C-alpha positions in Angstrom: 61.7 -0.2 34.6 57.9 0.6 35.0 56.5 0.4 38.5 53.9 -2.2 39.6 51.2 0.5 39.6 52.0 1.5 36.0 51.8 -2.1 34.9 48.5 -2.5 36.6 47.2 0.7 34.9 48.3 -0.5 31.5 46.6 -3.9 32.0 43.4 -2.2 33.0 43.6 0.1 30.0 44.1 -2.8 27.6 41.3 -4.8 29.1 38.9 -1.8 28.9 39.8 -1.3 25.2 39.4 -5.0 24.6 36.0 -5.4 26.2 34.7 -1.9 25.5 30.9 -1.9 25.2 30.9 1.2 23.1 28.7 0.6 20.0 30.6 0.4 16.7 29.6 2.8 14.0 26.9 1.1 11.8 28.0 0.1 8.3 26.3 1.9 5.5 23.7 -0.2 3.7 24.6 1.6 0.4 26.9 -1.2 -1.1 24.3 -3.9 -0.4 21.5 -1.7 -1.9 23.6 -1.1 -5.0 24.3 -4.9 -5.4 20.5 -5.6 -5.1 19.6 -3.0 -7.6 22.1 -4.4 -10.1 21.3 -8.0 -9.6 17.5 -8.0 -8.8 15.8 -4.9 -10.2 13.4 -5.7 -13.1 15.2 -3.0 -15.1 18.7 -2.7 -13.6 20.3 0.8 -13.5 23.4 1.9 -15.4 26.8 1.9 -13.8 26.9 5.6 -14.0 23.6 6.0 -12.1 24.8 3.6 -9.4 28.1 5.5 -9.1 26.1 8.7 -8.1 23.7 7.0 -5.7 24.1 8.2 -2.2 22.5 8.0 1.2 22.0 11.7 1.3 19.2 11.7 -1.2 18.5 7.9 -1.3 14.7 8.1 -1.2 14.4 10.7 -3.9 16.9 8.8 -6.2 15.3 5.4 -5.6 11.8 6.9 -6.4 13.1 8.4 -9.6 14.6 5.1 -10.7 11.6 2.9 -9.5 8.5 4.7 -8.3 7.7 1.9 -6.0 11.2 1.3 -4.6 12.0 2.5 -1.1 14.5 2.0 1.7 13.1 1.3 5.2 15.7 2.1 7.9 16.3 -0.2 10.8 13.9 0.0 13.7 14.4 2.9 16.1 16.5 2.0 19.2 14.7 1.3 22.5 13.6 4.5 24.2 13.0 6.4 21.0 9.5 7.9 20.8 7.2 5.8 18.7 6.0 7.3 15.4 3.0 4.9 15.3 0.5 7.6 16.3 -1.8 8.2 13.3 -5.3 9.5 12.5 -6.1 6.9 9.9 -6.6 9.2 6.9 -5.6 8.6 3.3 -5.1 11.8 1.2 -4.7 11.9 -2.5 -4.7 14.4 -5.4 -7.6 14.1 -7.9 -8.9 16.5 -10.5 -7.0 19.6 -9.2 -8.0 19.1 -5.6 -6.8 17.2 -2.5 -9.2 14.6 -1.2 -9.3 12.7 2.2 -10.9 9.4 3.0 -10.9 7.8 6.4 -9.5 4.3 7.0 -11.9 1.7 8.6 -11.9 1.9 12.4 -9.4 4.7 12.6 -9.6 7.9 14.6 -10.8 9.9 11.5 -13.7 7.5 10.8 -14.7 7.6 14.5 -15.2 11.4 14.1 -17.6 10.7 11.2 -15.6 12.2 8.3 -17.4 11.8 5.0 -16.4 8.7 3.0 -14.5 11.0 0.6 -14.3 14.8 1.1 -12.3 17.7 -0.3 -9.5 18.7 2.2 -9.1 22.5 2.4 -7.3 23.3 5.7 -5.2 21.6 8.3 -5.1 23.3 11.8 -6.3 26.5 10.1 -3.7 26.5 7.4 -4.8 26.3 3.7 -3.3 23.4 1.8 -3.5 25.3 -1.6 -4.2 22.0 -3.5 -0.6 20.9 -2.7 -0.5 17.2 -1.6 3.0 17.4 -0.2 2.1 20.5 1.8 -1.1 18.8 3.1 1.0 15.7 4.2 3.5 17.9 6.1 0.8 19.9 7.8 -0.9 16.7 9.0 2.4 15.2 10.2 3.1 18.4 12.2 -0.5 18.4 13.6 -0.1 14.7 14.7 3.1 15.7 16.5 1.2 18.4 18.3 -1.4 15.8 19.2 -4.4 17.5 17.7 -5.5 17.5 14.0 -8.2 19.9 12.9 -9.3 19.3 9.4 -11.6 21.5 7.3 -13.4 19.3 4.8 -16.1 20.0 2.3 -18.4 17.1 1.4 -19.1 17.3 -2.3 -22.2 15.1 -2.1 -23.7 17.0 0.8 -22.5 20.4 -0.4 -21.3 21.8 3.0 -18.0 22.5 4.7 -17.3 21.2 8.2 -14.4 21.1 10.7 -13.3 17.9 12.3 -11.1 17.6 15.4 -9.1 14.3 15.6 -6.8 13.0 18.3 -4.0 10.8 17.0 -3.8 7.3 18.3 -1.7 4.1 17.9 -3.6 2.6 15.0 -2.9 0.1 12.3 -5.4 -0.1 9.4 -6.9 -3.6 8.8 -6.0 -5.1 5.4 -9.6 -6.3 5.0 -12.8 -4.7 6.4 -16.5 -5.0 5.7 -19.7 -3.1 6.1 -23.3 -3.2 4.8 -24.5 -0.3 2.5 -28.2 -0.6 1.9 -28.8 -4.2 0.6 -25.2 -4.6 -0.5 -22.3 -6.1 1.4 -19.0 -4.2 0.8 -15.7 -5.9 1.5 -12.7 -3.5 1.2 -9.1 -4.5 0.8 -6.8 -1.7 1.9 -3.6 -3.6 1.2 -2.4 -7.1 0.4 -0.4 -8.2 3.4 1.6 -11.4 3.3 0.0 -14.3 5.2 -2.8 -12.1 6.3 -5.1 -10.7 3.6 -6.1 -13.8 1.7 -7.0 -16.0 4.7 -8.9 -13.2 6.4 -10.7 -12.3 3.2 -11.7 -16.0 2.7 -13.0 -16.4 6.2 -14.9 -13.1 6.1 -16.3 -13.7 2.6 -17.6 -17.2 3.5 -18.9 -16.2 6.9 -20.9 -13.0 6.1 -21.7 -13.5 2.4 -25.3 -14.4 1.8 -26.7 -16.1 -1.3 -28.4 -13.5 -3.5 -26.7 -10.5 -1.8 -25.1 -7.9 -4.0 -21.4 -8.1 -3.0 -19.1 -5.2 -3.8 -15.3 -5.8 -3.6 -13.9 -2.4 -2.9 -10.3 -1.9 -4.3 -10.5 1.8 -4.5 -7.3 3.4 -3.2 -5.6 0.0 -2.7 -1.9 0.5 -3.6 -1.3 -3.3 -3.9 1.1 -5.2 -1.7 1.9 -8.9 -1.7 1.2 -10.3 -5.2 0.7 -13.8 -4.0 -2.1 -12.8 -1.6 -3.9 -11.4 -4.6 -3.3 -14.6 -6.5 -4.6 -16.7 -3.6 -7.8 -14.6 -3.6 -8.2 -14.9 -7.3 -7.9 -18.6 -6.9 -11.0 -18.7 -4.7 -13.1 -17.8 -7.8 -11.2 -18.9 -11.0 -11.9 -22.5 -12.1 -9.1 -24.9 -11.2 -6.2 -25.3 -13.7 -6.8 -22.0 -15.5 -3.8 -19.6 -15.7 -3.9 -16.6 -13.5 -0.8 -14.7 -14.5 2.7 -15.2 -16.0 5.7 -13.4 -14.4 9.1 -12.4 -16.0 12.2 -11.3 -14.1 15.2 -9.2 -15.4 16.9 -12.4 -16.7 13.8 -13.5 -18.6 12.8 -16.3 -16.3 9.2 -17.2 -16.9 6.7 -18.7 -14.4 3.0 -19.3 -14.9 0.6 -19.5 -11.9 -2.5 -21.7 -12.2 -5.7 -21.5 -10.2 -5.6 -24.2 -7.5 -8.0 -27.1 -7.1 -10.8 -27.0 -4.6 -14.3 -25.6 -4.2 -14.9 -22.2 -5.6 -16.8 -19.3 -4.0 -19.6 -17.3 -5.7 -18.0 -14.3 -7.3 -18.3 -10.7 -6.2 -21.1 -8.9 -8.0 -19.0 -5.9 -8.7 -15.5 -4.7 -8.1 -15.1 -1.0 -7.4 -11.8 0.6 -8.6 -10.3 3.9 -9.4 -7.0 5.5 -10.6 -5.4 4.6 -7.3 -6.1 0.9 -7.6 -2.6 -0.4 -8.3 -0.3 -3.3 -8.6 -1.6 -6.5 -6.9 -5.1 -4.9 -6.6 -5.4 -4.2 -10.3 -3.9 -7.5 -11.1 -6.7 -9.2 -9.1 -9.3 -7.1 -10.8 -7.8 -7.9 -14.2 -7.8 -11.6 -13.6 -11.5 -11.7 -12.5 -12.4 -9.5 -15.5 -10.6 -11.6 -18.0 -12.6 -14.7 -17.1 -15.9 -12.7 -16.9 -16.2 -13.6 -13.2 -17.0 -10.0 -11.9 -17.8 -6.7 -13.5 -15.5 -3.8 -12.8 -17.0 -0.5 -11.9 -15.4 3.0 -11.7 -12.3 4.5 -13.4 -9.4 2.8 -15.0 -6.7 1.5 -12.6 -3.3 3.0 -12.0 -1.4 0.9 -14.6 1.3 -1.1 -12.9 1.4 -4.8 -13.7 4.6 -5.3 -11.8 5.5 -6.9 -8.5 7.9 -5.9 -5.7 10.2 -8.0 -3.5 11.2 -6.9 0.1 14.8 -7.6 0.8 16.0 -7.6 4.5 19.4 -5.9 4.6 22.3 -7.3 6.6 22.6 -4.3 8.9 18.9 -4.0 9.5 16.2 -2.2 7.5 14.7 -3.3 4.2 14.8 -2.5 0.5 11.5 -2.6 -1.5 12.3 -3.2 -5.2 10.3 -3.9 -8.3 11.5 -7.3 -9.6 8.8 -8.9 -11.7 6.7 -8.0 -14.8 3.2 -9.5 -14.8 1.1 -10.5 -17.8 -2.5 -11.9 -17.8 -3.5 -15.2 -19.3 -4.0 -13.6 -22.8 -0.5 -12.1 -22.6 -1.8 -8.6 -22.1 -0.4 -6.2 -19.4 -1.9 -3.4 -17.5 1.3 -1.4 -17.2 1.0 2.2 -18.3 -2.6 1.7 -19.5 -4.3 0.2 -16.4 -7.3 -2.1 -16.3 -10.4 -0.6 -17.9 -13.8 -0.9 -16.1 -16.8 -2.7 -17.6 -19.0 0.1 -16.2 -17.6 3.6 -16.3 -18.8 5.3 -13.1 -17.6 8.9 -13.3 -15.8 10.2 -10.1 -16.3 7.0 -8.2 -13.4 8.1 -6.0 -15.6 11.0 -4.8 -18.9 9.2 -4.8 -20.8 7.9 -1.8 -21.3 4.1 -1.6 -24.8 4.7 -0.4 -27.3 3.6 -3.0 -24.7 2.5 -5.5 -26.1 -1.0 -5.8 -29.5 0.5 -6.9 -27.8 2.5 -9.6 -25.7 -0.4 -10.8 -28.6 -2.8 -10.9 -30.3 -0.6 -13.5 -27.3 -1.0 -15.9 
């Protein structure tokens, strides 16, 4: 027969196991991701492809299936160093070179980087026209808390070194500035419940009658489609169709411009090959009704929309779910939206004086 001490020990052991605060191993999000891909993706994957999908190479496999799909892991636990330190710089490949453009109000812009310049070195290391290499070098430099960029300004014709200290910074979805006699409103991304109301307030507050207004969508990757539709509805006459969407099951929905007073349209919309998704859809809508003239290069070519799914165990899945067509049943997928005025190399052109050049056309 066990002693009283042994019984007490067993009771304590059982209670400790019952009320143990040790965290359970998190469940893999893979089954839920597979279900969403099968049920919600605009072009659902095959069973064979799903069977080989794994967490080990999830980002690469998702990107191969849907170039705009991505998995966002759950937020880091408390006490984990924040990855929010940034320099506010967008880099992109264009015509066999890597280019850098500062985001409004960020650390890079505060160091007076050119509007767009050719990136050559990061902390003394040549990037060799390799976008992935440039991105990794910048990430490492941010981790070391000092980013030294060597940039050549194509317009000025000289090379210069810029020293940038990373900071906690979030790029605004809408910003503005005056260039000569023109007012430039830039949309960096369409953010849900933010971009449209901010744009509307800014446009009506600082816009002046007779002023040349440039809506800058260069480099805008898109974002929330409905924010773009809300902005389009500020200019398109009430009752006219904006777009029609189609999902994987063929469900059709047409969105009409809402009633209400309309704003005077932007004089020009600036766009380039990086203008994508919701941004090129907005540009295409305003072009189709002759509301604004598009200037620059053709857009990226992605008349599709994404949905963000919150996963049960935390984190998110971004997935392309809708195909978009304009009022005339055309699409910009694969071919992009064509500009009314072709402005060569607008993605490496200064805004200064652009309104004078355009006014002559």
